[in-house]
C-alpha positions in Angstrom: 25.3 15.3 14.5 26.3 18.2 16.7 28.2 21.1 15.4 29.8 21.8 18.8 32.2 24.7 19.1 31.5 25.6 15.4 27.8 26.2 16.1 28.0 30.0 16.8 30.0 30.7 13.7 27.8 28.4 11.6 24.7 30.2 12.9 26.1 33.6 12.3 27.0 32.6 8.7 23.5 31.1 8.2 22.0 34.4 9.3 23.9 36.2 6.5 22.5 33.6 4.0 25.6 31.5 3.5 24.5 28.4 1.8 27.1 26.2 3.4 26.0 27.2 6.9 22.3 26.7 6.2 23.3 23.3 4.8 25.3 22.4 7.9 22.3 23.3 10.2 20.0 21.3 7.9 22.3 18.3 7.8 22.8 18.3 11.6 19.1 18.3 12.5 16.9 17.2 9.5 17.3 13.4 10.0 16.0 13.7 13.6 13.2 16.1 12.6 12.2 13.8 9.8 12.1 10.7 12.0 10.1 12.6 14.6 7.5 13.7 12.0 7.4 10.2 10.4 6.3 8.7 13.8 3.6 11.4 14.2 2.3 11.8 10.6 4.0 9.3 8.2 2.3 10.3 5.0 3.1 14.0 5.5 6.5 13.9 7.2 8.5 15.2 4.2 6.2 18.1 3.6 6.1 19.0 7.3 9.9 18.8 7.5 10.1 21.3 4.6 7.6 23.6 6.3 9.7 23.3 9.5 12.8 24.4 7.7 11.0 27.3 6.0 9.9 28.4 9.5 13.5 28.1 10.7 14.8 30.2 7.8 12.1 32.9 8.4 12.9 33.1 12.2 16.7 32.5 12.1 17.5 36.2 12.4 15.6 36.4 15.7 17.0 33.2 17.3 19.2 33.7 20.3 20.8 30.8 22.1 23.2 27.8 22.1 23.1 24.7 20.0 20.8 22.8 22.4 18.4 25.8 22.4 18.5 25.8 18.6 17.6 22.1 18.5 14.6 22.7 20.9 13.5 25.6 18.8 13.6 23.6 15.6 11.7 20.7 17.1 9.1 23.1 18.5 8.6 24.6 15.0 8.2 21.1 13.7 5.6 20.2 16.3 3.7 23.4 15.6 3.7 22.6 11.8 2.4 19.2 12.7 -0.4 20.7 14.8 -1.2 23.2 12.0 -1.4 20.3 9.5 -3.8 18.3 11.7 -6.1 21.3 12.2 -6.2 21.9 8.4 -7.0 18.2 7.8 -9.9 18.3 10.3 -11.3 21.4 8.6 -11.4 20.2 5.0 -13.2 17.2 3.6 -11.3 15.1 1.2 -12.5 12.8 -1.6 -10.3 9.8 -2.4 -9.2 9.6 -6.1 -9.7 6.3 -7.9 -6.4 4.5 -8.6 -7.3 4.4 -12.3 -6.9 8.2 -12.4 -3.4 8.0 -11.0 -2.0 5.8 -13.8 0.4 7.8 -15.9 1.1 10.2 -13.1 3.2 7.9 -11.0 6.8 8.9 -10.5 9.3 6.2 -11.5 12.5 5.6 -9.6 14.4 3.1 -7.6 11.5 2.4 -5.2 12.9 -1.0 -4.2 16.3 0.5 -3.3 14.7 3.2 -1.3 12.4 0.8 0.6 15.3 -1.5 1.4 17.4 1.4 2.7 14.6 2.5 5.1 13.2 -0.9 6.1 14.6 -1.2 9.5 13.9 2.4 10.3 10.3 2.1 9.2 9.8 -1.1 11.2 11.0 0.7 14.4 8.8 3.7 13.6 5.8 1.5 13.0 6.4 -0.1 16.4 6.6 3.3 18.0 3.4 4.3 16.3 1.5 1.6 18.1 2.0 3.5 21.4 -0.5 6.0 22.6 0.2 9.5 21.0 1.8 11.1 24.1 4.0 8.1 24.8 5.1 7.9 21.2 5.9 11.5 21.0 8.0 11.4 24.2 9.9 8.3 23.1 10.7 9.9 19.7 11.8 13.2 21.2 13.9 11.5 23.8 15.5 8.9 21.6 15.6 10.5 18.1 15.7 14.1 19.2 18.2 13.4 22.0 16.4 15.7 24.4 16.3 15.3 28.2 13.0 15.2 30.1 12.9 18.9 30.8 13.6 19.8 27.2 10.8 17.4 26.0 8.5 18.9 28.6 9.2 22.4 27.3 8.5 21.3 23.7 5.3 19.4 24.7 4.1 21.8 27.4 4.4 19.1 30.1 6.4 18.8 33.3 9.6 16.8 33.3 8.2 14.2 35.7 5.2 13.6 33.4 7.6 13.1 30.5 9.6 10.5 32.5 6.4 8.6 33.3 5.2 8.7 29.7 8.6 7.5 28.5 8.7 4.7 31.1 5.2 3.5 30.1 6.0 3.7 26.4 9.2 1.7 26.8 7.5 -0.9 28.9 4.8 -1.3 26.2 7.5 -1.5 23.5 9.3 -4.2 25.5 6.1 -6.2 25.9 5.3 -5.9 22.2 8.8 -7.2 21.3 8.5 -10.0 23.8 5.1 -11.1 22.3 6.6 -10.9 18.8 9.6 -13.0 19.8 7.3 -15.7 21.4 5.1 -15.9 18.3 8.1 -16.5 16.1 
C-alpha cells in the first residue's frame, strides 16, 4: 500500500512521534518486509522485522527522500538486520533443547486458524526458498518489494543487469518446478 501524496505529511508527523503516522508507515511496508524476511530466514522473520522497524524509528529523523526512497531505505535496513543476524548465528554455538523441556511453556492460541490463513503464502515462499539465495532474494525484492531492477541492485550491491539476469533465471526455475509438480499430480 502506497501513501502517495500523503507521504510527506505522514513522514513529517512520524518524525514528531505521532503514533498514527508511525502506524501508517508500518502498515504500508511491514507486510512486504515480513514476506521478504520470511523467504530469507523463516524462523527469525518476525524478530528481524521488529529490529528493522526499531532501526527505522532510530534513523527516521535523518531520512531524506520520497516514498520510493523510504521503501528502499527500509528494505536496506531489513537486509542489514538479516546479515547481522546471520553473523551472530555463525559466531555462537547453540545446543538444542529436548522437547520434554518445552512442555508447559508452549503458547496456546488458534494455531489452526493462523496456519490456514497463511497456507498459500507459505507455499509460495517455500517454493521461492528452493531457489539459489541470490535468485530468491531478487525475486522477493522485485515481486513482494515492488522494486525495479536498479532499486534491487542498489539494495543488494549489484548492477541492474545482474539483477535482471538473476530474476530471469529464478523465474525459469520456478516455472520448471511448477511444471514438474503439475506433471506428477
